[in-house]
C-alpha positions as CSV (number, residue, x, y, z in Angstrom):
1,X,81.5,41.9,-15.5
2,X,82.5,39.3,-18.0
3,X,83.7,37.0,-15.1
4,X,80.3,37.3,-13.5
5,X,78.5,36.4,-16.7
6,X,79.4,32.7,-16.5
7,X,78.1,32.0,-13.0
8,X,75.0,34.1,-13.7
9,X,74.1,32.1,-16.8
10,X,74.7,28.9,-14.9
11,X,72.4,29.9,-12.1
12,X,69.7,31.1,-14.5
13,X,70.0,27.8,-16.5
14,X,69.8,25.8,-13.2
15,X,66.7,27.7,-12.0
16,X,64.9,27.2,-15.3
17,X,65.6,23.4,-15.1
18,X,64.7,23.1,-11.4
19,X,61.1,21.7,-11.3
20,X,58.4,23.4,-9.2
21,X,56.8,21.2,-6.5
22,X,53.4,19.7,-7.2
23,X,52.0,21.6,-4.1
24,X,53.3,24.9,-5.5
25,X,51.8,24.3,-8.9
26,X,48.4,23.4,-7.4
27,X,48.4,26.4,-5.2
28,X,49.3,28.7,-8.1
29,X,46.4,27.2,-10.2
30,X,44.0,27.7,-7.3
31,X,45.1,31.4,-7.0
32,X,44.7,31.9,-10.7
33,X,41.2,30.4,-10.6
34,X,40.2,32.5,-7.6
35,X,41.5,35.6,-9.4
36,X,39.4,34.8,-12.5
37,X,36.3,34.0,-10.5
38,X,36.6,37.0,-8.1
39,X,34.0,39.6,-8.6
40,X,35.1,42.7,-10.5
41,X,33.6,46.2,-10.9
42,X,29.9,46.1,-11.7
43,X,29.2,45.5,-15.4
44,X,26.9,47.8,-17.4
45,X,23.4,46.5,-18.1
46,X,23.1,43.9,-20.8
47,X,26.7,42.7,-20.6
48,X,27.5,39.1,-20.1
49,X,29.5,37.7,-17.1
50,X,32.9,36.4,-18.1
51,X,33.3,32.6,-17.8
52,X,36.4,31.3,-16.2
53,X,39.2,30.8,-18.7
54,X,41.5,27.8,-19.3
55,X,43.5,28.5,-16.2
56,X,40.8,26.8,-14.1
57,X,41.0,23.7,-16.2
58,X,43.5,21.0,-15.2
59,X,46.7,21.4,-17.2
60,X,48.2,18.6,-19.2
61,X,51.8,17.6,-18.1
62,X,53.1,18.4,-21.6
63,X,52.1,22.0,-21.3
64,X,54.4,22.6,-18.3
65,X,57.5,23.3,-20.4
66,X,55.5,25.7,-22.6
67,X,54.4,27.5,-19.5
68,X,57.9,27.9,-18.3
69,X,59.2,29.2,-21.6
70,X,56.3,31.6,-21.8
71,X,56.9,32.8,-18.2
72,X,60.4,34.0,-19.2
73,X,59.1,35.6,-22.3
74,X,56.3,37.3,-20.4
75,X,58.7,38.5,-17.8
76,X,61.0,40.1,-20.4
77,X,58.1,41.5,-22.3
78,X,56.6,43.2,-19.3
79,X,59.8,44.2,-17.5
80,X,62.2,45.0,-20.3
81,X,62.8,48.5,-18.9
82,X,63.9,47.2,-15.5
83,X,66.1,44.6,-17.1
84,X,67.7,47.2,-19.4
85,X,68.3,49.6,-16.4
86,X,69.9,46.8,-14.3
87,X,72.1,45.5,-17.1
88,X,73.1,49.1,-18.0
89,X,74.0,49.9,-14.4
90,X,76.1,46.8,-14.0
91,X,77.8,47.6,-17.3
92,X,78.4,51.1,-16.1
93,X,80.0,50.0,-12.9
94,X,82.1,47.3,-14.7
95,X,83.3,49.8,-17.3
96,X,84.2,52.4,-14.7
97,X,86.1,49.8,-12.6
98,X,88.1,48.5,-15.6
99,X,88.9,51.9,-17.0
100,X,89.9,53.3,-13.6
101,X,92.2,50.3,-13.1
102,X,93.8,50.6,-16.5
103,X,94.1,54.4,-16.2
104,X,95.9,54.0,-12.8
105,X,98.4,51.5,-14.2
106,X,99.1,53.6,-17.3
107,X,99.5,56.7,-15.2
108,X,102.0,55.0,-12.9
109,X,104.1,53.6,-15.8
110,X,104.5,57.0,-17.5
């Protein structure tokens, strides 16, 4: 488990530093705009239609790093249970494998 931590951290670090292509960023913005402009359930009488938010406005280049950081924070905020279960299951497997190996060696030496 500890040995797999270093390559895992390197791959996460590399993925966060790897820039998205301009085509992908444009497509993502278009999808976000279409989702905001898509009709939703009928509104009650007297309610105002929602105007498209800042996602449909062109982004400044300086905000891209903030968007990446907030993407990781948003992922952890919304998926913390899944992350906890996956880390716990890996820790469970690693602990079992290490304890079983140590127990076998100690059993054979006594």
